C-alpha positions, 0 to 999 in steps of 0.5 A: 421643098421650097429651097429645091424649087428656088434652085430650079427657078434660079437656074431656069431664069439664067438659061436662055432656052428655059421658060419662066417657071410654071406652078403646074410643073413645079407641083408635078415635079414634087409629086413624082419625086417626093414619095419615093423616099417613103416607099424606100424605107418602109421594108426596113422600119423594123430593122431600124427601130427595133432590131438596131434600136437606133436613137433618132434623137429628134424623134425621141425628144418629140415623143417624150414631149408628146407623152408629157402633154398627157399628164396633168402637169404637162397639160397645164404647162402646155396651156401657158406655153400656147398663151406665151406663143400667142403674145409674142406672135402678135407682137412680132406681127404688129412689129413687122406691120409697123416696119412696113410703112417705112420701106417705100424704096430700095434700102429703106426701113429698119431692115437697113438701120446702120446700128453699128455705123455707116462703114460697118453697114457697107460691110453688112454689119448691122442689126436689122430688127428681124424678129425671125432671126432673133427667134431662130437665135433663141432656138439654135445652139450657142455654138451655131450662132457664135460660129456664124458671127466668127464667119462674118468677122473673118469674111466681111470684117477681114477678107473681103476688105483686103481682097477689094484692095487688090481690085485691078490686080486680082480681078478687073476694077470695072467688074460689077460687085455682083459678078462672079468674075469679081469680088462676088466670085471669092464670096461664093466659091470660098463659101462653097469650098467650106460647105463641100469640105464640111459635107465631105468630112461628115459624109465620110464620118457618118458613112463610116459609123453607119457601115461599122454599126451595120457590121456590129449589128450583123455580127451580134446576131445569132447564126439562126436569125434572119434579118426581119423584114415582115413580121417575124416572131419575137426573138429572145432579145425582145422577150427580155425587154421591159413591159413598156417596150414589149407593148410598143414592139407589139403595137409597132408590129401589129399594123403591118405595111406589106413589103410588096406595097412598098416595092410596087409603089417605088417601082410605079412612081419611078416609072412615072418619074422617068416619063414625066421629068424629061418633059419638065427638064429636057436636059434630065434624060430618062437614063440619068433618072434610072441611074439615080433611082438605082442608087437612091434606095441605098443612099436613103437607107444610109441617110436614115441610118446615119440620122438615127445615130447622129441626128444629122441628115446629109441630104444636102451632101447627097444632093451635091453628089448628084449635082457633080455626077449628073452635071459632069455626065451631061456636060455643058453642051447638053444642059449639064448645069440644069440637069445637075440641079434637077438631079439634086432636087430628086436626090434631096427629096428622096433621102430627106423624106426617107430620114423624116419618115424613120424619125416619125416611126421612132416617134410613133414607136415611143408614143404607141401610135399606129405605124400604118396611120403614121405612114398614111399621115406622112403620105397626106402631109407630103402630098399637101407639101407638094401643092402648098410649097410651090404655091408659097414660092409662086406667091413670093416669085410674083410679089417680090420681083427681086427674089433671089437677087443679092442684097434684096429682102429675100436673097435665097443665098443657097439658090445661087450657091447650088447653081454655082456648084453645078457650073463648077462641076460642068465647066471646071475652074477656068472662070474663077478670078485670080487666086480664088482657087488657091483660097478655095483649096485652103478653106476646103482643107481648113473645114476638114481640119477644123472638123477633125480637131473637133472630133479629136478633142471630144465633146467637152472641148469641141463646144469652143471650136466653131462649126465650118458649115455655119461659118460659111453661110455669112461668107456670101450672105453677110453679117446682119443675120448673124448679129440678130441670131447672137442677140437671140442667144444673148436674150436666152442666156440672160433669161437662163441666168435669171430663171433657168426653169422658165427659160427652158419651159417658155424659151421655145414658145417665145422664139416660135411666136417671134418667128411665126408672127414675122413670117405670117406678115409675108402673106398680107405683104404679098397681097399688098404688093400684088394689089399695087399698094406700096409703103408710104415712107422711105426711111434712109440713113445718110452721113452728115456730108451726104445729108448736106449735099441732099439738102442743097440739092432739094432746097437750093435757094435756102442755101 
């Protein structure tokens, strides 16, 4: 949710006629759009879980993990994992606290340590000692981390230096490095092209599998059976289930959530949204919202079904669809950029919560949890998120004034990416620097071709081919976090070679501790920043020549 808020806020700051973001309006926005996805899939939960028997890999894995805790061996292991998490949480927190003392200025501290040399540092190749990214690297698959590194080398190691050599020919030499009419335009829009190519390919693939799966399910049903939406009698297929599955099915159908509750809830919240959202974003007209809400239930079903098959949520792709559709409909003269971003926020919230709820229903089915209780819990959790997430963003927004600025501690790269997607959808390609559009076409087609090659080679060989979506991220952001994550992968790889059982059991706990400890430090850091307490030391790194010049400037008589 915070990513969606960041997109809205970034665009709001850029628009002259939009005020600074208000905490109350952000909470209101999330409250009126975040519950629609929950109501949209409630009538279809039995079809998804019992009739279609969708896998939902993440939900199933979570259920098996929960069930394992209720065994003597699982309980004992869980205690050890919690202790391990606590140790690395403490280490990560204290390490970040220690780093804070050396960040008394821009480009200061361990986060700007030129570990691979000053020239590599200029091209964002360095290890920034971030426990968060090391922990994330331990959790992410090796292929994702390697793909990030390949994308970093391709962009910052090869492409951007070559394009910078064309300064004055491809783009004006006096352009700022952060201008979209200069080198930044290549970085942002080529990354967008790869993301769109990857998203389009996966959207078509998952949608095709979804439609084919639905067709097969309907074809296999007997002529006398009707798709169950309420609580029908057990079919012959259900009677042949194992005893455990019969108990799960019985409990899953016991606590029914009436269909009329879902329909009334969806319609009521949709009406409230149509009234409220135009007051938050006056560019987002009520008839845009009507069109969005007509199509979102079908898109939410497709996303939930596709997630059940592939464990891949395409919420961002549906959000991009809303950006281009609503943005182009509104037009540049009627605030199409902001209208597209707001529509993206609405669409992503609906389809994301729909797939998340069906994942949770699968977990509840496997763990014999009451679906009604899970739905109510999801409602409570969503309501809490609608309040907590804006508050966390507001804390960042007030404490870190450079939030969302490239090169800052929190650059929020996807905020700029999505904003420029909206600009692209509204204004077209006229603002791009020379040859940027050609390169975008090449990388858009390249992303599709790489995905097609991965599918053609099969799973065994595809693990050696990088992921275009992961490759695109460092194109804009830089290489440092890719290096951090690869170090996390290297740690886990060595640990696995030494003791695979311990690595499998405690690797996620170590990674979680590193991520949480580093993240929790943000709260006291924000409080210190709001209180006006600044770090006492600035640790910077200079070349030998620059150091001699600085010494001469500071101590002229001694020289």
